C-alpha positions, 0 to 999 in steps of 0.5 A, spaced: 518 466 464 523 463 468 522 461 476 527 467 478 522 473 474 516 469 478 520 469 485 519 476 486 512 478 485 511 472 489 514 474 494 511 481 494 504 478 494 506 474 501 509 480 504 503 483 503 498 478 506 503 478 512 504 485 514 497 486 513 497 482 520 502 487 523 496 492 525 492 495 530 485 499 529 484 506 532 478 508 536 476 513 532 477 511 525 474 504 521 482 504 518 487 500 521 495 502 522 498 497 518 505 495 515 501 493 509 503 500 505 510 499 507 510 492 503 506 495 497 511 501 497 517 495 497 513 492 492 513 498 487 520 499 488 522 492 486 517 490 481 515 493 474 508 498 474 504 492 471 507 487 476 506 492 482 498 492 479 498 485 478 500 483 486 496 488 489 489 486 485 491 478 487 492 481 494 485 484 494 482 478 490 485 473 496 481 478 501 475 478 497 474 471 496 475 470 504 482 468 505 484 471 512 489 476 508 486 483 510 488 486 517 481 484 520 480 478 517 473 481 514 473 479 506 468 482 501 465 486 506 472 490 508 472 492 500 465 494 500 465 498 507 468 505 509 475 503 508 474 500 501 477 506 498 484 505 500 484 498 497 482 500 491 486 506 491 493 502 492 491 499 485 493 506 482 498 509 487 503 504 487 504 502 480 504 509 478 509 509 484 513 504 481 512 508 475 515 514 478 521 510 481 526 512 476 533 509 475 538 508 478 535 507 485 535 513 489 534 513 497 531 521 496 527 520 490 523 513 492 521 517 499 519 523 495 515 519 489 512 515 495 510 521 499 508 526 493 504 520 489 502 513 493 500 517 500 496 522 497 492 517 492 491 512 498 488 518 502 483 520 496 481 513 496 479 512 503 476 519 503 471 518 498 469 512 501 468 515 508 465 520 505 460 516 501 459 510 505 459 513 512 455 520 510 460 525 513 463 531 511 470 532 509 473 535 515 470 529 519 473 524 514 480 527 514 480 526 521 478 519 520 482 517 514 488 522 513 490 526 520 491 519 524 496 516 518 500 522 516 506 521 520 506 513 520 505 513 512 511 518 512 516 513 516 513 508 512 515 511 506 522 513 508 523 506 511 521 502 505 525 507 500 531 505 505 530 498 504 528 499 497 534 502 494 538 497 498 535 491 495 535 494 488 542 494 488 543 487 491 538 485 486 542 489 480 548 485 481 546 479 481 
C-alpha cells in the first residue's frame, strides 16, 4: 500500500475526530448537534465502503478506549448510553452510502443517497437505543432522536455532497 493510499483514510479519521467537537447539546435530548456526520458523509464519498467502515470503526474504537474524540469527551459510557445506537448505526449507514454513491461524482445523487440511506439508518440506531435505554415510547424517542436533527442533517448531507463532488473530481485528476 502506498503512502498516498493511506493518506485519505487517515485524513478522514482525523476529520471525524475534529468535527465531533464542533457540536452543541440540546436541552431536551441526550444527543448533540455535531459536524461529525458531515465528516463521515465526506469520507463515504471519498473512500471505498471497506475504508469507510474502517475509519468509522477506528473512530469509535478510539473513543471507546478513552481518547477524547466524542463530542462531550465521554468514552465507552457514550457508546453504551442512550445515543450509542447512533454510533453503531454509522458503521452500517456510511459504508452503504459509499457503496451507493455511484460513479462519476454527482451532486444530486450524492445528496439523495445520503438523505435516503445514511440519515434514516442513523436515526434508526438512535431511536432503538433511546427507546431501549430510556424506556420511552416511539413518539418520545422521535422527539429526542430525529425531529431536532432532520433539518441540520439534510443541510450537512447537501454540503458534504457539494464538497465531496469537488474533491472527487480533484482527486481523479491526479
